[in-house]
N, CA, C and O atoms as CSV, one atom per row, in Angstrom:
chain,resi,resn,atom,element,x,y,z
A,1,MET,N,N,35.212,-11.562,-38.898
A,1,MET,CA,C,35.161,-10.182,-38.719
A,1,MET,C,C,33.926,-9.736,-38.132
A,1,MET,O,O,33.706,-9.073,-37.118
A,2,LYS,N,N,32.791,-10.503,-39.429
A,2,LYS,CA,C,31.484,-9.881,-39.094
A,2,LYS,C,C,31.020,-10.036,-38.297
A,2,LYS,O,O,30.121,-9.203,-38.178
A,3,LYS,N,N,31.079,-11.011,-37.153
A,3,LYS,CA,C,30.629,-11.501,-35.931
A,3,LYS,C,C,30.573,-10.544,-35.025
A,3,LYS,O,O,29.597,-10.147,-34.389
A,4,ALA,N,N,32.046,-10.078,-34.992
A,4,ALA,CA,C,32.652,-9.515,-34.303
A,4,ALA,C,C,32.141,-8.286,-34.312
A,4,ALA,O,O,31.740,-7.895,-33.216
A,5,ARG,N,N,32.043,-7.638,-35.110
A,5,ARG,CA,C,31.345,-6.296,-35.504
A,5,ARG,C,C,30.067,-6.470,-34.859
A,5,ARG,O,O,29.782,-5.695,-33.946
A,6,GLU,N,N,29.221,-7.408,-35.213
A,6,GLU,CA,C,27.594,-7.462,-34.924
A,6,GLU,C,C,27.796,-7.562,-33.266
A,6,GLU,O,O,26.986,-6.839,-32.686
A,7,LYS,N,N,28.507,-8.142,-32.556
A,7,LYS,CA,C,28.351,-8.122,-31.037
A,7,LYS,C,C,29.216,-6.981,-30.568
A,7,LYS,O,O,29.128,-6.961,-29.341
A,8,TRP,N,N,30.014,-6.018,-30.994
A,8,TRP,CA,C,29.832,-4.765,-30.703
A,8,TRP,C,C,29.192,-3.563,-31.032
A,8,TRP,O,O,29.495,-2.494,-30.502
A,9,LEU,N,N,28.067,-3.725,-32.130
A,9,LEU,CA,C,27.137,-3.128,-32.231
A,9,LEU,C,C,26.143,-3.689,-31.187
A,9,LEU,O,O,25.655,-2.808,-30.479
A,10,ILE,N,N,25.846,-4.598,-30.998
A,10,ILE,CA,C,24.965,-4.769,-30.046
A,10,ILE,C,C,25.462,-4.693,-28.437
A,10,ILE,O,O,24.676,-4.366,-27.547
A,11,LYS,N,N,26.476,-4.940,-28.253
A,11,LYS,CA,C,27.076,-4.260,-26.706
A,11,LYS,C,C,26.849,-2.725,-26.643
A,11,LYS,O,O,26.537,-2.110,-25.623
A,12,GLY,N,N,27.047,-2.197,-27.868
A,12,GLY,CA,C,26.931,-0.965,-28.090
A,12,GLY,C,C,25.653,-0.226,-27.503
A,12,GLY,O,O,25.723,0.803,-26.831
A,13,ARG,N,N,24.315,-0.970,-27.891
A,13,ARG,CA,C,23.120,-0.476,-28.010
A,13,ARG,C,C,22.905,-0.733,-26.473
A,13,ARG,O,O,22.353,0.037,-25.688
A,14,ARG,N,N,23.508,-2.104,-26.165
A,14,ARG,CA,C,22.817,-2.226,-24.708
A,14,ARG,C,C,23.177,-1.243,-23.365
A,14,ARG,O,O,22.494,-0.910,-22.397
A,15,GLU,N,N,24.586,-0.933,-23.773
A,15,GLU,CA,C,24.879,-0.014,-23.000
A,15,GLU,C,C,24.236,1.789,-22.754
A,15,GLU,O,O,24.161,2.551,-21.791
A,16,ASN,N,N,23.852,1.862,-24.315
A,16,ASN,CA,C,23.093,2.953,-24.202
A,16,ASN,C,C,21.592,2.731,-23.608
A,16,ASN,O,O,21.063,3.671,-23.016
A,17,GLU,N,N,20.969,1.613,-23.747
A,17,GLU,CA,C,19.650,1.088,-23.281
A,17,GLU,C,C,19.936,1.333,-21.736
A,17,GLU,O,O,19.258,2.057,-21.007
A,18,GLU,N,N,21.159,0.538,-21.332
A,18,GLU,CA,C,20.860,0.542,-19.823
A,18,GLU,C,C,20.846,2.136,-19.304
A,18,GLU,O,O,20.063,2.476,-18.417
A,19,GLN,N,N,21.804,3.122,-19.947
A,19,GLN,CA,C,22.277,4.358,-19.500
A,19,GLN,C,C,20.302,5.057,-19.605
A,19,GLN,O,O,19.724,5.614,-18.673
A,20,GLU,N,N,19.897,4.864,-20.550
A,20,GLU,CA,C,18.589,5.819,-20.730
A,20,GLU,C,C,17.913,4.994,-19.659
A,20,GLU,O,O,17.542,5.785,-18.792
A,21,HIS,N,N,17.542,3.585,-19.289
A,21,HIS,CA,C,16.727,3.067,-18.304
A,21,HIS,C,C,17.326,3.593,-16.721
A,21,HIS,O,O,16.447,3.749,-15.872
A,22,HIS,N,N,18.598,3.835,-16.346
A,22,HIS,CA,C,19.242,4.409,-15.576
A,22,HIS,C,C,18.598,5.785,-15.352
A,22,HIS,O,O,17.944,5.974,-14.326
A,23,HIS,N,N,18.741,6.675,-16.195
A,23,HIS,CA,C,18.062,7.944,-15.770
A,23,HIS,C,C,16.847,7.856,-15.701
A,23,HIS,O,O,16.457,8.311,-14.625
A,24,LYS,N,N,15.805,7.381,-16.515
A,24,LYS,CA,C,14.643,7.234,-16.396
A,24,LYS,C,C,14.100,7.075,-14.987
A,24,LYS,O,O,13.350,7.839,-14.380
A,25,ARG,N,N,14.635,5.925,-14.595
A,25,ARG,CA,C,14.776,5.432,-13.171
A,25,ARG,C,C,14.557,6.180,-12.185
A,25,ARG,O,O,13.599,6.282,-11.419
A,26,LYS,N,N,15.880,6.885,-12.299
A,26,LYS,CA,C,16.186,7.931,-11.258
A,26,LYS,C,C,15.482,9.229,-11.434
A,26,LYS,O,O,15.796,9.963,-10.497
A,27,GLU,N,N,14.632,9.829,-12.282
A,27,GLU,CA,C,14.125,10.723,-12.850
A,27,GLU,C,C,12.345,9.933,-12.089
A,27,GLU,O,O,11.297,10.497,-11.775
A,28,ALA,N,N,12.616,8.980,-12.066
A,28,ALA,CA,C,10.897,8.821,-11.893
A,28,ALA,C,C,11.126,8.617,-10.396
A,28,ALA,O,O,10.124,8.918,-9.747
A,29,HIS,N,N,12.316,8.127,-9.549
A,29,HIS,CA,C,12.418,8.100,-7.932
A,29,HIS,C,C,11.976,9.498,-7.622
A,29,HIS,O,O,10.888,9.792,-7.126
A,30,LYS,N,N,13.014,10.405,-7.996
A,30,LYS,CA,C,12.853,11.935,-7.503
A,30,LYS,C,C,11.395,12.303,-7.501
A,30,LYS,O,O,10.907,13.031,-6.637
A,31,ILE,N,N,10.505,11.612,-8.808
A,31,ILE,CA,C,9.422,12.438,-8.978
A,31,ILE,C,C,8.395,11.986,-7.482
A,31,ILE,O,O,7.697,12.708,-6.770
A,32,ILE,N,N,8.767,10.023,-7.397
A,32,ILE,CA,C,7.855,9.451,-6.375
A,32,ILE,C,C,8.157,10.188,-5.078
A,32,ILE,O,O,7.280,10.631,-4.336
A,33,ARG,N,N,9.997,10.326,-4.777
A,33,ARG,CA,C,10.117,11.173,-3.461
A,33,ARG,C,C,9.397,12.694,-3.412
A,33,ARG,O,O,8.894,13.052,-2.347
A,34,ASN,N,N,9.372,13.226,-4.113
A,34,ASN,CA,C,9.097,14.327,-3.958
A,34,ASN,C,C,7.176,14.543,-3.641
A,34,ASN,O,O,6.589,15.351,-2.922
A,35,MET,N,N,6.748,13.642,-4.365
A,35,MET,CA,C,5.173,13.176,-3.465
A,35,MET,C,C,4.921,13.040,-2.481
A,35,MET,O,O,4.008,13.532,-1.818
A,36,LYS,N,N,6.026,12.052,-2.123
A,36,LYS,CA,C,6.094,11.024,-0.562
A,36,LYS,C,C,6.448,12.399,0.245
A,36,LYS,O,O,5.701,12.662,1.187
A,37,LYS,N,N,7.163,13.001,0.056
A,37,LYS,CA,C,7.433,14.312,0.984
A,37,LYS,C,C,6.181,15.054,1.160
A,37,LYS,O,O,5.537,14.980,2.207
A,38,LEU,N,N,5.798,15.816,0.093
A,38,LEU,CA,C,4.645,16.389,-0.271
A,38,LEU,C,C,3.562,15.609,0.773
A,38,LEU,O,O,3.404,16.164,1.861
A,39,HIS,N,N,3.017,14.708,0.590
A,39,HIS,CA,C,1.822,13.788,1.408
A,39,HIS,C,C,2.081,13.796,2.822
A,39,HIS,O,O,1.179,13.660,3.649
A,40,ILE,N,N,3.517,13.980,3.176
A,40,ILE,CA,C,3.939,13.310,4.542
A,40,ILE,C,C,3.515,14.657,4.944
A,40,ILE,O,O,2.634,14.596,5.801
A,41,LYS,N,N,3.885,15.996,4.573
A,41,LYS,CA,C,3.873,17.234,4.855
A,41,LYS,C,C,2.086,17.817,5.152
A,41,LYS,O,O,1.671,18.357,6.177
A,42,ASN,N,N,1.448,17.550,4.135
A,42,ASN,CA,C,-0.231,17.728,4.244
A,42,ASN,C,C,-0.481,17.162,5.059
A,42,ASN,O,O,-1.352,17.780,5.671
A,43,VAL,N,N,-0.096,15.640,5.863
A,43,VAL,CA,C,-0.397,14.854,6.643
A,43,VAL,C,C,-0.294,15.415,8.010
A,43,VAL,O,O,-1.145,15.341,8.897
A,44,THR,N,N,0.906,16.007,8.057
A,44,THR,CA,C,1.143,16.859,9.295
A,44,THR,C,C,0.747,17.804,9.744
A,44,THR,O,O,0.702,18.124,10.932
A,45,GLU,N,N,0.389,18.398,8.774
A,45,GLU,CA,C,-0.079,20.237,8.892
A,45,GLU,C,C,-1.503,20.162,9.314
A,45,GLU,O,O,-2.076,21.012,9.996
A,46,SER,N,N,-2.325,18.413,8.568
A,46,SER,CA,C,-3.714,18.195,9.175
A,46,SER,C,C,-3.858,17.898,10.450
A,46,SER,O,O,-4.738,18.305,11.209
A,47,ILE,N,N,-2.826,17.054,10.719
A,47,ILE,CA,C,-2.697,16.998,12.276
A,47,ILE,C,C,-2.525,18.040,13.210
A,47,ILE,O,O,-3.180,18.104,14.251
A,48,GLU,N,N,-1.597,18.925,12.850
A,48,GLU,CA,C,-1.294,19.866,13.868
A,48,GLU,C,C,-2.364,20.623,13.823
A,48,GLU,O,O,-2.585,20.945,14.990
A,49,VAL,N,N,-3.382,21.223,12.932
A,49,VAL,CA,C,-4.525,21.662,12.658
A,49,VAL,C,C,-5.735,21.119,13.564
A,49,VAL,O,O,-6.665,21.811,13.980
A,50,ASP,N,N,-5.534,19.687,13.799
A,50,ASP,CA,C,-6.672,19.183,14.268
A,50,ASP,C,C,-6.157,19.270,15.782
A,50,ASP,O,O,-7.057,19.272,16.622
A,51,GLN,N,N,-4.860,19.340,16.247
A,51,GLN,CA,C,-4.255,19.229,17.484
A,51,GLN,C,C,-4.639,20.511,18.283
A,51,GLN,O,O,-4.980,20.544,19.465
A,52,LYS,N,N,-4.532,21.473,17.492
A,52,LYS,CA,C,-4.810,23.097,17.676
A,52,LYS,C,C,-6.382,22.985,18.395
A,52,LYS,O,O,-6.729,23.533,19.440
A,53,TYR,N,N,-7.099,22.225,17.628
A,53,TYR,CA,C,-8.816,22.486,18.045
A,53,TYR,C,C,-8.863,21.391,18.984
A,53,TYR,O,O,-9.986,20.895,18.898
A,54,ASN,N,N,-8.147,20.768,19.862
A,54,ASN,CA,C,-8.145,19.491,20.342
A,54,ASN,C,C,-8.760,18.504,20.228
A,54,ASN,O,O,-9.259,17.779,21.089
A,55,ASN,N,N,-8.749,18.425,19.004
A,55,ASN,CA,C,-9.722,17.098,18.581
A,55,ASN,C,C,-8.363,15.935,18.582
A,55,ASN,O,O,-7.717,15.832,17.539
A,56,LEU,N,N,-8.045,15.228,19.590
A,56,LEU,CA,C,-6.878,14.435,20.124
A,56,LEU,C,C,-7.470,13.262,19.574
A,56,LEU,O,O,-6.531,12.563,19.194
A,57,PHE,N,N,-8.496,12.722,19.351
A,57,PHE,CA,C,-8.831,11.356,18.992
A,57,PHE,C,C,-8.302,11.252,17.863
A,57,PHE,O,O,-7.583,10.273,17.666
A,58,PHE,N,N,-8.573,12.558,16.445
A,58,PHE,CA,C,-8.285,12.395,15.208
A,58,PHE,C,C,-7.044,12.329,15.205
A,58,PHE,O,O,-6.537,11.814,14.208
A,59,LEU,N,N,-6.133,12.821,16.312
A,59,LEU,CA,C,-4.943,13.066,16.047
A,59,LEU,C,C,-4.319,11.632,16.237
A,59,LEU,O,O,-3.268,11.275,15.704
A,60,PHE,N,N,-5.103,10.852,17.068
A,60,PHE,CA,C,-3.901,9.906,17.793
A,60,PHE,C,C,-4.631,8.265,16.254
A,60,PHE,O,O,-4.112,7.230,15.834
A,61,SER,N,N,-5.671,8.812,16.048
A,61,SER,CA,C,-6.084,7.918,15.336
A,61,SER,C,C,-5.685,7.774,13.546
A,61,SER,O,O,-5.637,6.786,12.813
A,62,VAL,N,N,-5.493,8.940,13.340
A,62,VAL,CA,C,-4.503,9.235,12.122
A,62,VAL,C,C,-2.886,8.505,12.156
A,62,VAL,O,O,-2.380,7.687,11.386
A,63,ALA,N,N,-2.355,9.159,13.352
A,63,ALA,CA,C,-1.092,8.904,13.608
A,63,ALA,C,C,-0.494,7.347,13.711
A,63,ALA,O,O,0.629,6.982,13.362
A,64,LEU,N,N,-1.540,6.547,14.280
A,64,LEU,CA,C,-1.322,4.952,14.698
A,64,LEU,C,C,-2.268,4.460,13.679
A,64,LEU,O,O,-2.707,3.352,13.985
A,65,ARG,N,N,-2.632,4.832,12.791
A,65,ARG,CA,C,-3.502,3.870,11.363
A,65,ARG,C,C,-2.023,3.265,10.664
A,65,ARG,O,O,-1.041,3.735,10.090
A,66,PRO,N,N,-2.540,1.891,11.109
A,66,PRO,CA,C,-1.631,0.699,10.497
A,66,PRO,C,C,-2.098,0.758,9.196
A,66,PRO,O,O,-3.026,0.030,8.845
A,67,ASN,N,N,-1.477,1.667,8.313
A,67,ASN,CA,C,-1.906,1.336,6.438
A,67,ASN,C,C,-0.396,1.363,5.949
A,67,ASN,O,O,0.440,2.265,5.898
A,68,ALA,N,N,-0.375,-0.139,5.570
A,68,ALA,CA,C,1.088,-0.303,5.356
A,68,ALA,C,C,2.457,0.410,5.250
A,68,ALA,O,O,3.184,0.484,4.260
A,69,GLY,N,N,2.647,0.913,6.479
A,69,GLY,CA,C,3.853,1.320,6.668
A,69,GLY,C,C,3.555,2.970,6.526
A,69,GLY,O,O,4.568,3.572,6.884
A,70,HIS,N,N,2.792,3.626,6.234
A,70,HIS,CA,C,2.456,4.995,5.856
A,70,HIS,C,C,1.871,5.521,6.804
A,70,HIS,O,O,1.277,6.369,6.138
A,71,GLY,N,N,1.474,5.757,8.073
A,71,GLY,CA,C,1.471,6.068,9.102
A,71,GLY,C,C,2.359,6.861,9.461
A,71,GLY,O,O,3.466,6.767,8.930
A,72,LEU,N,N,2.126,7.799,10.400
A,72,LEU,CA,C,3.122,8.484,11.118
A,72,LEU,C,C,4.134,8.133,11.973
A,72,LEU,O,O,5.333,8.395,11.870
A,73,LEU,N,N,3.625,7.593,12.724
A,73,LEU,CA,C,4.396,6.792,13.721
A,73,LEU,C,C,4.780,5.200,13.775
A,73,LEU,O,O,5.234,4.568,14.729
A,74,THR,N,N,4.474,4.773,12.524
A,74,THR,CA,C,5.106,3.434,12.456
A,74,THR,C,C,6.130,3.159,11.781
A,74,THR,O,O,6.583,2.015,11.787
């Protein structure tokens, strides 16, 4: 009887810890996703501004930059 109660208590704690981990992970993912959207928005705005001033070399150098998949056209 004592072992069954100990297992039941341990199982209950694990479930709570897993739920907390899931919620914290979800919040962190949301923050990172919003930061990524903001970064992409800032990059596209800077490219558009440079394009308005006919700085095409900079436009293509930024858009085609192979920096670990974070380039605009990669």
